[in-house]
C-alpha positions in Angstrom: 86.9 238.8 103.7 87.5 236.9 106.5 88.6 239.3 109.1 84.8 240.5 108.7 83.7 238.7 111.7 86.6 239.6 113.7 86.1 242.8 113.3 82.0 242.8 114.0 83.5 241.2 117.1 85.5 243.6 118.4 83.0 246.9 117.4 79.6 245.2 117.9 79.4 247.6 121.2 79.8 250.8 119.0 77.9 249.5 116.4 75.3 249.4 118.5 75.1 252.4 120.5 76.0 254.3 117.4 72.3 252.9 116.1 70.8 253.8 119.3 71.8 257.6 118.9 70.6 257.1 115.7 67.3 255.8 116.7 66.6 258.5 119.3 65.7 261.0 116.8 62.3 261.0 116.0 62.3 261.7 112.7 58.5 261.3 111.7 57.9 262.5 108.4 54.3 262.3 108.7 54.1 265.2 110.9 55.3 268.7 111.0 56.1 269.1 114.3 59.2 266.9 113.5 60.7 269.2 110.9 63.5 270.0 112.8 64.2 266.5 114.1 63.9 265.2 110.3 66.9 268.0 109.4 69.0 266.8 112.5 68.5 263.4 111.5 69.2 263.8 108.1 72.7 265.5 109.3 73.6 262.8 111.8 73.6 260.3 108.6 75.3 262.5 106.6 78.8 262.4 109.5 78.0 258.8 109.7 78.8 258.0 106.6 81.9 260.5 106.5 83.0 258.4 109.4 82.5 255.1 107.5 84.5 256.4 104.8 82.9 258.0 102.4 84.8 261.3 100.5 81.8 263.7 100.4 78.2 263.5 101.8 76.2 266.4 102.0 72.5 267.0 102.8 70.3 268.2 99.7 67.2 270.3 100.1 64.4 269.0 98.7 60.8 270.7 98.3 59.8 268.4 101.3 62.6 266.4 103.8 66.2 266.2 102.3 68.3 263.2 101.2 71.4 262.9 102.5 73.8 261.6 99.6 77.3 260.2 99.7 80.0 258.3 97.7 83.4 256.7 97.3 84.5 256.2 94.4 87.5 254.4 94.0 88.3 254.0 90.4 86.3 254.8 87.0 86.1 251.6 85.1 84.8 250.0 88.3 81.0 249.2 89.1 79.3 251.3 90.9 76.8 249.9 93.4 73.9 252.8 94.7 72.5 252.1 97.9 68.8 253.2 99.0 67.7 253.6 102.5 65.4 255.6 104.2 65.9 257.7 107.9 62.1 258.8 108.3 60.4 256.5 110.8 56.5 255.9 111.2 54.8 257.5 113.8 54.9 256.2 116.8 51.3 256.3 118.3 49.4 254.7 120.0 51.7 255.1 122.3 50.6 253.4 125.6 50.7 249.7 123.7 54.7 249.8 123.7 56.4 248.5 126.3 59.3 250.9 126.5 59.0 254.5 125.2 59.9 254.6 121.2 62.4 257.0 121.2 64.3 255.6 124.0 65.7 252.0 122.4 66.8 249.7 124.4 67.6 245.7 124.0 65.9 242.9 125.4 66.2 239.5 125.0 63.1 237.7 123.2 61.7 234.4 122.3 63.1 234.4 119.0 66.5 236.5 120.0 68.2 235.1 122.9 71.0 237.3 122.2 68.9 240.6 122.4 66.6 242.7 119.6 66.8 246.9 120.0 62.7 247.9 120.6 62.7 251.4 118.9 60.3 253.3 116.3 62.7 252.1 113.1 64.8 249.4 114.8 64.0 247.7 111.6 62.6 249.7 109.1 65.0 251.1 108.0 67.2 252.7 110.2 68.4 249.6 111.6 68.7 248.0 107.8 69.9 250.9 106.4 73.1 251.4 108.9 73.7 248.0 108.8 75.0 249.4 105.4 77.1 252.3 106.8 78.9 249.9 109.1 79.7 247.4 106.2 81.4 250.4 104.3 83.4 251.6 107.7 84.5 247.6 107.3 85.6 247.6 103.7 87.2 251.4 103.8 89.3 250.6 106.8 90.4 246.8 105.8 91.1 248.6 101.9 88.3 245.5 101.2 86.0 247.7 98.9 86.2 246.5 95.6 84.0 248.8 93.4 82.7 252.6 93.7 79.6 253.3 96.2 77.1 255.9 96.0 74.5 256.2 99.2 71.2 257.8 98.7 69.2 258.1 102.3 65.6 260.0 101.7 63.2 261.2 104.6 60.2 260.8 102.8 59.8 257.1 102.3 56.6 256.7 105.1 54.8 259.1 103.7 55.0 258.0 99.8 58.8 259.3 98.8 56.9 262.3 97.5 59.5 264.4 96.7 61.9 261.9 95.7 61.0 261.7 91.9 62.3 265.3 92.0 65.2 264.5 93.2 66.2 261.7 91.0 65.6 263.9 87.9 67.3 267.0 89.2 70.5 265.1 90.5 70.0 261.8 87.7 74.2 262.7 86.1 75.1 261.7 90.1 72.9 258.9 90.5 74.9 256.7 87.5 75.2 253.3 88.9 75.1 249.7 87.4 72.9 248.1 90.5 70.5 249.5 93.2 70.9 247.8 96.9 68.4 248.1 99.1 67.5 246.7 102.4 64.2 247.2 103.7 62.3 244.1 103.6 62.6 240.9 105.8 64.1 237.3 105.4 61.5 234.2 105.8 63.8 232.9 108.9 66.6 233.6 111.0 67.8 230.1 109.9 66.2 230.7 106.5 67.7 233.4 104.9 65.7 235.1 101.5 65.7 237.5 98.7 63.0 239.7 98.0 61.9 239.7 93.9 58.6 241.3 94.1 56.6 243.8 96.2 53.4 245.2 95.8 52.0 248.7 95.0 50.3 251.2 96.9 47.1 253.6 96.2 46.6 255.3 100.3 43.3 257.1 100.2 41.4 259.5 103.5 37.7 259.6 103.0 35.0 261.7 104.4 31.1 260.9 104.8 29.5 264.3 105.8 25.9 264.6 107.6 24.3 267.6 109.0 25.9 270.7 109.7 26.8 270.1 113.1 26.6 267.4 115.6 23.0 266.6 116.8 21.1 265.1 119.4 20.7 261.4 119.0 17.5 261.2 120.7 15.5 263.9 118.8 17.5 263.2 115.3 18.1 259.4 115.5 16.2 257.3 113.2 15.5 260.5 110.9 18.8 262.0 109.8 21.7 259.8 108.2 24.4 259.1 110.7 27.7 259.1 108.4 29.6 256.7 111.1 26.6 254.6 109.9 26.6 255.3 106.2 30.7 255.2 106.5 31.0 251.6 108.0 28.0 250.0 105.4 30.4 251.6 102.8 33.1 250.5 103.4 31.7 246.7 104.5 30.3 246.7 100.7 34.0 247.2 99.1 34.2 243.1 99.9 31.8 240.1 99.3 31.4 237.1 101.2 34.6 235.6 99.4 36.7 238.7 100.7 36.9 239.6 97.1 37.1 243.3 96.4 33.8 244.9 94.8 35.2 247.7 93.0 34.6 247.3 89.2 37.5 247.2 87.0 39.7 246.5 90.4 41.1 243.3 89.1 41.2 243.9 85.5 44.7 244.5 85.3 46.0 242.2 87.9 48.4 239.2 86.9 47.3 235.5 87.4 49.8 233.5 88.7 50.3 230.1 86.9 49.6 227.2 88.6 53.3 226.2 88.1 54.3 229.4 90.0 51.8 229.1 92.9 53.5 225.8 93.4 56.5 226.6 93.9 55.6 229.0 96.1 53.9 226.8 98.1 57.4 225.3 98.8 58.6 228.2 100.9 58.9 227.1 104.3 55.6 228.0 106.1 53.9 226.9 109.4 50.4 228.4 109.7 50.0 227.4 113.0 53.3 229.0 114.4 52.1 231.8 111.9 48.6 232.2 113.9 50.3 231.6 117.5 52.7 234.5 116.8 49.9 236.7 116.2 48.2 235.3 118.9 44.8 234.9 116.6 42.6 231.8 116.4 42.5 231.1 112.3 43.6 233.2 109.6 41.0 235.5 106.7 41.1 236.9 103.6 40.7 236.2 99.8 38.8 232.5 99.2 40.8 230.2 97.1 44.2 231.4 98.2 46.6 230.7 100.7 47.9 232.8 103.7 50.9 233.1 101.5 49.4 234.4 99.0 47.3 236.7 100.1 50.0 238.7 101.9 52.1 238.8 98.2 50.6 237.9 95.4 46.6 239.3 95.8 45.7 242.8 95.8 44.2 243.7 98.9 41.6 246.9 100.9 42.3 247.4 104.2 41.0 250.4 106.6 44.1 251.6 108.3 41.8 253.9 110.5 38.3 254.9 111.1 36.9 258.0 113.2 34.1 260.3 113.8 31.8 261.4 117.3 32.8 261.3 120.3 35.1 258.9 121.8 36.3 260.2 125.3 35.3 258.6 128.8 31.3 258.6 129.4 28.6 258.7 127.2 27.8 261.3 124.8 24.5 260.8 122.8 25.6 262.5 119.5 25.1 261.9 115.6 28.3 263.1 114.3 28.5 265.5 111.5 31.4 264.1 109.9 33.0 260.7 109.9 36.5 259.7 108.1 38.8 257.0 107.3 42.1 255.9 105.8 42.2 253.3 103.3 45.0 251.6 102.2 44.9 249.1 98.8 48.2 247.2 98.4 48.7 246.2 94.6 50.3 243.9 92.5 51.5 243.1 88.3 50.2 244.9 86.2 47.9 247.5 88.3 48.5 250.8 88.2 47.8 253.0 91.6 46.6 256.1 89.6 43.8 254.0 88.0 43.3 252.1 91.1 42.7 255.9 92.6 40.7 257.1 90.3 38.4 253.8 90.1 38.0 253.8 94.6 36.9 257.8 94.2 34.6 257.0 91.0 33.3 253.8 93.2 33.3 255.4 96.6 31.0 258.5 95.5 28.4 256.5 93.4 27.4 254.0 96.2 27.0 257.4 98.5 23.3 257.5 99.5 22.1 260.7 99.1 21.7 261.7 102.7 25.4 262.6 103.2 28.0 263.8 101.0 31.6 262.5 100.6 35.1 263.2 100.0 38.0 261.2 98.4 41.5 262.4 99.1 44.3 260.6 97.4 47.2 260.6 99.5 50.5 258.4 98.0 50.9 255.5 96.3 53.3 253.5 94.3 54.0 250.7 91.5 54.1 247.1 92.2 58.2 245.9 91.1 58.9 242.3 90.3 63.0 241.7 89.8 64.3 239.0 87.9 66.5 236.4 89.5 68.7 235.6 86.3 70.7 239.2 86.5 74.3 239.9 88.1 73.1 241.5 91.1 70.7 238.3 92.5 73.7 235.8 91.9 75.5 237.9 93.6 73.2 238.5 96.6 72.8 234.8 96.5 76.3 233.9 97.1 76.8 236.7 100.0 73.9 234.7 101.6 75.8 231.4 101.1 79.2 232.4 102.6 77.3 234.1 105.7 74.1 231.7 106.3 75.4 228.5 104.3 72.8 227.9 102.6 71.3 229.5 98.7 68.6 231.7 100.0 64.6 231.5 98.6 63.4 234.0 96.4 60.1 235.2 97.4 57.4 238.1 97.0 56.7 240.4 100.0 53.2 241.9 100.8 55.1 244.7 101.5 55.8 248.5 99.5 58.6 250.5 98.3 56.9 252.9 96.4 59.8 254.5 94.5 61.7 251.5 93.5 59.8 250.8 90.3 60.4 254.6 89.4 64.3 253.7 89.9 64.5 251.1 87.6 62.5 253.6 85.1 64.4 256.7 85.5 68.3 255.2 86.6 67.8 251.8 84.2 68.9 249.7 86.8 67.9 246.6 88.2 67.2 246.3 92.4 68.4 243.9 94.2 66.4 243.6 97.8 68.5 242.2 100.7 66.2 242.3 103.6 67.2 241.1 107.0 64.2 241.8 109.1 61.7 239.2 110.0 57.8 239.2 110.4 57.8 239.2 113.8 59.6 242.6 113.9 56.7 244.4 114.7 57.0 247.6 111.9 54.7 250.1 111.6 53.6 249.1 114.8 54.0 249.5 119.1 57.2 247.9 120.2 58.8 247.5 117.1 61.8 245.4 117.0 65.2 244.3 115.1 67.2 241.4 116.4 71.0 242.1 117.2 71.9 238.8 115.7 70.1 240.0 112.1 72.3 243.5 112.3 75.2 242.1 112.8 74.8 239.2 110.4 73.2 241.7 107.6 76.8 244.6 108.2 78.8 240.7 107.9 77.0 240.0 104.6 76.8 243.3 102.9 80.4 243.1 101.9 80.6 239.7 100.0 77.8 241.5 97.8 80.0 244.0 97.1 82.7 241.4 96.1 80.5 238.9 94.2 79.0 242.0 92.6 82.7 243.4 91.2 84.0 239.8 90.1 80.6 238.9 88.3 80.8 242.4 86.3 84.3 242.0 85.0 
């Protein structure tokens, strides 16, 4: 395995060029306009997997966007690693905040990445991290270093809640048999502080609509006499949290797992510089639920956030109207043992109950997923830890993430497998934001580390 660093050095330009080609494809799953690009991207991933050494690879149709499934089987008596990733990306809006076009990848030096970072939508989430696994497989197959079987399941709907992946898993369950599921769609604490994600928050995503009069109204003739849906919606949303930033929906916290003082103390041992955190985000202070640290607020506590709000006139100049409708998109990040379907129903019931009679309210659930926590005493975790030790020279820190991968808990339920989250991103990668990027060093370090996981997992499985 010592030859991997040499192999990466000899091929790094090609590895980067191939990733750039993949990033040029606008695989935006949320927008039907990009349906053809989704298919093009799926086929591109299939072709790359075949080039990397998979025996078979195919694009499998689903009721939604297709799934790419591939495998390399070298022995029926050997363990099997199932790699999960996604080729779809978030919409790039707002486009005017990008320093370079989102689907024209460029490598630029940054303070954190003096060796350069790839700027493009999907660079880190998740095309860059997913493609690390493809190149790691290439190294192992071309150098006769693959110690076990490997399967790939790369979907196209993660950014919209993996709506049809449950269908795919149940339909193709026999082909998905594995001993561990490996995912790189998370991050680590810092470039010099490796970590393994041991928990993900769940998600409930909702759209609300507040309806007033049957048309937009003149704000002089009707202002003060008829409800303004934007004003009402603003008040309703503001009431969802109290002065301590505690969520006010009845029953919301009933099933929240409360960590012990000892567990919270252990979490606090993770390296974290609050001043550096604020500096990176260019904010004067942090903000969140009273009684919890910034790290806790972003990982072990549930949240409610407005992701977008609109209505009325937003064009140039002035137009004095009371809008007939107002809208908002709201996400709630959930923690063990909250059930996203129950939370969605609690939100709907409460939001409808607080609406004044002067308006009507519609609540439209979009998608969601359950929280997930993985133990650190499994063979998979231990193999991942040893892999990081090989390439970083230090033991990774277990940490809970504030993000969500909605389908993860279903993997364990349907496939009876533990999930290992080996992420190589950083919190400065601007995922879901303009100027998303992925450090060249992180990308290549992922390719270097992943084969060690295969080696140790196979050895420890005997």
